[in-house]
Every structure is written in structure tokens, then in C-alpha cells.
N, C-alpha and C positions, 0 to 999 in steps of 0.2 A: 145799163150803158150812160153816160152823159147827153142831153138832148141838147140840141141850138135849132133856133128858130130863127128868120128873118132873113134879110137882104144878105147876111154875111155869108149864108148857106153857097151864094153864087160864086164859087171857087175855081182857077183853072181845073179842069180833070187831070191836067198833066204832073198837077203841084204833090198828090201823094209818090207819084213815081220819082220824082227829083228828089223827092224827101229821102225814099229810099234808098237812091242813088246814094246821097250824101251820107246815111247811117251808114251803109257798109265803107266806103269810101274813108271816112274817121273811125270808125272801128276795126278797120285793117291795117292803115298806115300809121295809126296812134299805138299802136299795141305788140306789132309782129316781133319785130326786133326783140320784144320781149319773151316772147313766146321759142323764139329760134335761140336766145340765150339761154331759157330753161332747158329745152329740149338737148341741148349739145350740153351743157354741164352736168346731165345726169347720164351721159354715153355715147349718144347717136351722134353719128357719124353726119359729113354733108347730106348723103344722101338721105339717111333715116331723119334728118331733122328734114329736108324737102318734103318728105313725104309726111311727116307730123304735121306741117303745115296745113297741105295738102287736105288731109284728112279730116282735121279741125274745120277747114271751109266747107267741105261738103257734107257733113253730118248737121253742121248746126245751119247751111243753107236749108237743106231737108226737113229738120226741124221747125225752122220759120214757114216755108211753104207750105206743111202740114197743120202746124199751129192757129197761124193766121188765117187762115181761108176756112178750115173746119170751124172756130171760134168768132170770125170775122172779129178780131182785136188785135192790135199793132204788136204782138207777144215776136217780140226780139230777141235772138239769141246772140250768145258771144263765146270765145274760146274764156277759159280764165287768166284773167292776164293775173291776180295775186298767185293763183297758182303756177302759174308759169316762173313768176318772183320767187317762190319757194324753192321750185326745183334747184333757180339760178344758184340760189343761197345752199342749199343741201348737198348739191354734188353727186358724185359717184356711189351707188349704195351697193350694197353687198349682194352680189348676184350680174351685178353689170346691169345692161340695158335691157338685156329680156328682164330680170328684175321689176325695172322701173315700167314695163309696160306689164307686169303682172298688176303693181300698184294701179295705175292708170286703168285697169280693167276694174280693180275693185275697188276701187272710187266711184266709178259708174255703178257697180251694181249697186253700192252702199247708196246712192242719189236714186234709183230704183225703191229702195229699198223704203226712203224717206218717205218716198210719194204712197207706197202701200200701206205703212206702220204709223201712225200718227205718234206711237209713243217715242221713236227715235228721233223725227222733226221736234219732238219737244226736247229730247234731252240737247238736242245742239243749240237750240231757243236758247236752252238755260245757262250756257255758258256767260259768265257775263262779258260784258261787252268790253268792258275797259281792256280783259286781258287777251279777247281775240284779236283786238284792235293792235296790243300791243305787240304780240308777237307779231302779225303783219308788218307793223312797222320795223321792226327788227328784221325780220327778213326783206325787206327792201331799202335798210339802207346800203348793203354795198353796191348796189345797183344805182342807187343814187349817187352815190361818189364817182361810178365812172367816169362821168364828164369831165372832171377837177383829174382823173388820172388822165385821160384821153387827151388834155390839153398840152401834157407834156410829151405824149407820144405822137401826136398827129396834130399839131397846133393850126397849121395852115388849112387843114379843112374842119377841126374840131370848131374854130375861134368864132369864124363864121356860122355856123348852126347852132350855136347858144346866142350869138346876137341876134340871128333872126328871130327865133325860138324869145328871145326877151322881148324884142319889138312888139312880135303878134301877140305875144300873154299881156300886154298892157293896152292894145285897141283893141285886137281880133282874139279872142280867148280859145273859140273851139277849132281855129284854123290852126293855132299855133305850133302843135305837138306834127298836122299835115307840112305846113310849112319846111320845121325842122327837117322834116325826112326829104322834102325836095331839096331844100340846100343841100343837105347830105349826099343824096344821089349825085347830084350835078360836081360837087366837090371830088366825089370818090370816083367817078367818072371822067374827069380831068386827071385824077392822080393815076388811074388805070391808065390813059392815052400816054401821060408823057410818062410813068416809070416802064410801058411797053410789057405790062403784066398780060402772062398769056391766061387766055381763059378755054376752056373745058366744054365745047360745044356741044358734046355727048352729053355732058351734066345737065344740061339747061331743059332735056326732053324731062316732058314731067312722069314719075313713074313713082307707084305704091313699093314700099319696100318692108314687106311682111316680115314681123318677128311672134316666134311663139313666147306666150307668154310664162315665166317662172316664177314661182312664190317664195320668199324668203320672209323671214318673222322682223327682220332688220328692215326690211324695205315696207312692208305691211305696217311696221307701229311709225318707220319714222319717214315716209313719204305717203301713203298712202290715208292715214289718220290724218294729218295734216290739212292734205288737198282737199278730203273731205271736208273739215270742218273751217279750212279759207274760202272753199268754194262758196258752201252753205252760207258761212255767216257774212262774207264779201260781196258776193255776187249774188245767189237766190232770193235770201230774204228783202235785200236791198232793191232785188227788180222786181219783186213784187210790190213792195211799197210807193216806186215808183211809176207802175200803171196805175195801182191804187189813188195815186195822187190826182192821176189826168180820169179816173171816174171808173176804171176799168177793173173788173174782178176777174184776178189771176187764178186761169184753172189748173188749182195746186199739183193733181195727182195728175193729171195729164202731161203741164209741165215736168213734173219731176219724171217721169216715166221716159219721154221722149229725149230729154237731154241724158238720163240716164242710158237708156241702150245706146243711144248715141255713141257716149262715151266707152261704152264696152266694143262696140262696134268697131269705132275710131282708134282704141288702143292698139293693136296688132301691125298697126301701118305707123304709130308713133305719136296719134291723139292726146293728149295730156285731160284734158277735163272741157267739156262745153256745160253752157248753162245760161238761166236767164238774164240777158242785158241788163246792166246796171245805170252807168252814165249816159249810154248810146242811145236807152230806148226811148228816151226823153224826144230825141230827133224825130223820130216814129211817131209816136204817142200821143205829141204836143199839138197845140193847136197851129205851127208853123207846117205840121202835117198836111194838114186840113181842116176846114173851120168846125165841118161837120163830122163828129168824132165817129160814125157809122163808117166812115168813109178811110180810117187812116189806117186800117186793117193791109188797104191797099200797099202803104210804104215798107212794113213789114215784108210784105210778100216782095215787092221788088227788091228789098233788101237781099233777101233769100237767093233770088234769082243774078243778081252781083257778086253773092259769093260762090257761085259755081263758075262765074265767070272767072273770079279770082284765081282760083283753085290750079287751074294749069297752071297760071306762070309763076306758081311758089317755088318750081326747080331752077327757075333762072333767074329767080331774085336771090334764092339762094347761093349760086354759082357767081353771082356780082358782090353779095355779103363779102362773099369769101376771098375773093380778090380786093376789095379795098383795104384803105389803112386801116392800120390798127385803131382801134376805139370808135372808129364811127359808128357801128353800130352799137355799141353799150353806151356811146353818147344820148342816142335817141331814144335806148329804150332809159335811160338814167331820167331825160329831160321828160319823159312821159307820163314816169312814175311818179316825181315829185307831189305833183296835186293830192294825189293817194295818200305820200308818207305825212303829209302835212296833215289830213283828216284823222290818218290813222294816229298820228302822235297826240292830236287835239281829243281824239274819244279815249287815247291811254289813259290822259295823265288830267284828265277835267274832273274825275272824281278823287276831291282831296282826301278821303276816307280809305281809300285801297290805291292809293298813286304808288305807294311803295310796290306794293305786289307788280303793279302796271310796270315800274321801272325795272324789279326784276324779270319781269318776263322778256321786256325789249331787249335789256343788255343780253341775258344768254342767246336769244334768239339771232342777235345782231352779231353776235360773236363767232359763231357758224362752227362750235365745237362738238363733234362728236362722239357721242359715247359708248360701248357696247355696239359700236356700229350703227346706231339710231341717231342721226339728224339731230339738229340743236333744237329746229324748231316745234318739236316733239316733248323735250325737255323745260324747254321755254314756258310752253302751256302746261306743263304738270305744274313745274317752281312756283309759278305763278300762279296756282288755282290753291296750294300749298301754302304761300304766303300769305295769299287771300283770307283764306281759313285762319292760320295761326292769329291775325290781326285784327281778327274782326269782333268789334263791339257787339258783346249781346244785348239785344232788345231789351228794353226795360217792360216787364211786364205792367199792362194797366189794372191799376185794381178794379176788382166788381167781378 
């Protein structure tokens, strides 16, 4: 673990606690809209979506509390935002919501297996980065187009949201999505009051809606496999790299076991997947959390506690979102994913030799076209790998 000596260690004892609160708030508000859009798209009712959001909060909270305290590292967890975007683009699967729940549980089992069996992790890591990024970029396109479409349906609410996001992206990027969410909440509240939209107070009471998992081969191939690959390639592997950049060696087997079991346990309640945090990990692992690296685990521990507080609010949040004008939730989700889309497109097209394979993968994933009951993400990945193999130039054999 990195060491810091000298007067810079004289920090406010509350500093890591504050960093943990910020980590939780930024992580929650910046992507909960994506989660709700994804869970709803694969068949969840309003109550089941609220249950899924709460389950994700609780499982990742418990995981953070356990891992950060046991290893004394700022190990932060998150729900799989790219995975939620995948759900939104996939839509309903054969077998409906119970089959989606089964796919969530299988994803968790695969994550556990990855931690216990090194060859599976190596197989995922062997998937070419441009292909994985192209698949993710294609999945994100429909969500990132949502703000454009929402301007037509609810301009009075959506345009201020976009304006606030743009200004904050210029001057305070970390808070851009949080400010956009706040603006959307105010605008939605005004619209609900002006329209006198009725709210169901009973639906605001937190409750877990359990669903017995059902397995169908279409959901396994079209949802579980892409969800597993996206979660590993876009969350767990980068999350490990972020911690490593601050001098921490991630306990890989323990992290995969905790997040995998958490995903399995949260699946019947509607949680799709939890994983190592990637982007928000820097908020708890960096010097801003505490000058002393040995004290930064408190930030991750605090973030876990905050998610336990946020979990009961999920039902009320989903009820208010459902009553908001059309397109508001989708706008926040689309804005939150623009940076991820840009990164994915860059990764997909950077390698000139395999750019054609990346473009093919991207277009098929973005099309959303299903075949044999299997979603576009799987076919995009398969087609990209085939095109890459067909167009790869054999490496010259050096003499000797």
C-alpha cells in the first residue's frame, strides 16, 4: 500500500467521511435513471423496478462495508451501469421478467466463477478491447438519443436540464449529472403540481418484490452472457486498474466472490448486477479522500453506509419518476452516459487495422434487432469477432 509521510498527513478526520458521502451521492444520482430504464425495459413493473433499485443499493452497500473494513482499502462497489444500458437496449426476453431475473442470477454465478477459476477471467480478458467497446457503444446509442427525442415531448422541462448539464460540464464536470438530476427533479415537481398529477402514497412505501427465477436459453445467451461480459470488461477490470493507479492491489478473488454472490442474492428482488466501481472509485481512493492512503478505506465504508440510507427511498423515487413528464428520466440517463459513449467509440475505432470489425459490431448492437429470440448485443459481439478474424492479417514469421 502507498505510504505518505510528513505534515500533509494532518487532515480533517471527517475528510474521508465527506468523501464517502459524495461518492455515494454522485454514484447514485448519476446513473439511477439508467438502472430504472434498463430494469423496466426487460419487463419489470413499477414496484419491481423500485425493488430492484433498492436491492442493488443494499447488496453493494453490504459488499463495500465488508471489503473496505476487512482489507482496509477504499474498495467501492457500484451497480453495473453499462449492464443496465444493455438491458434497456435488449428489451423483453423470452420468458419475460422471470427469465430476466434468471439471467441476473446466472451473471452473478459467472462472476463468482471468474474469481475462483482464473481461466474464465483470462477468457474474458482475451476479448479484443475494440470489439467489447464497440458493443457497449452500440448499446448506449439509443439511450444517448433520448434527450434529443425528449425535447420534442417535454421541452419546458428537458431544455433547462440540458442547459444546466452543459454549463456544469464546462465548469464543474464532476457535478454536471448531479445538477442535471436536480434540475429535472425541480422541473418534474413543478409539472406534477401544475398538472395536479395524482401520486399513489402507498407505492412510496419501500418493499421488496421477489420473483422466482426462470431460465430460458434465449435469456441466457442474449442477456446473461452480454451482461456478464459488459460488467467484467467495462466495470470490474477498469475498477481494478483505478485502484491500482492509486497504489492498491485489489483482492480479486474476494471482490469477485462478494459482488457475484451479491448479484445472485439481489436477482430475485430485481437487481441486475453489482461490481467494482470504476469512475466513482477515484472519489474514495484518491488523495481528495484523505492524504494518508491507509485512511481512505473510511471513505468507501461511509459510501456503503450511505447506500443503506438511500435504499428505502427507492420506492418514492420511482413513484415520482413515473409521474414526471415523458422523457425526463430518459434525458438524465442519456446525459449521464454521453461520456461513456465517447470513451467506448474512441476505444472501438482507435485501432485502424480492426476498425471495420468495430464498426460492424457497433452497428449491429445499435440496431437493436433480435434474432431467434436473442438480443442484438450477442450477435454484435459474435459478428465482430468473426469479421475481425476474417480480416486479420497474418503476422510475418521472423527468420531464425
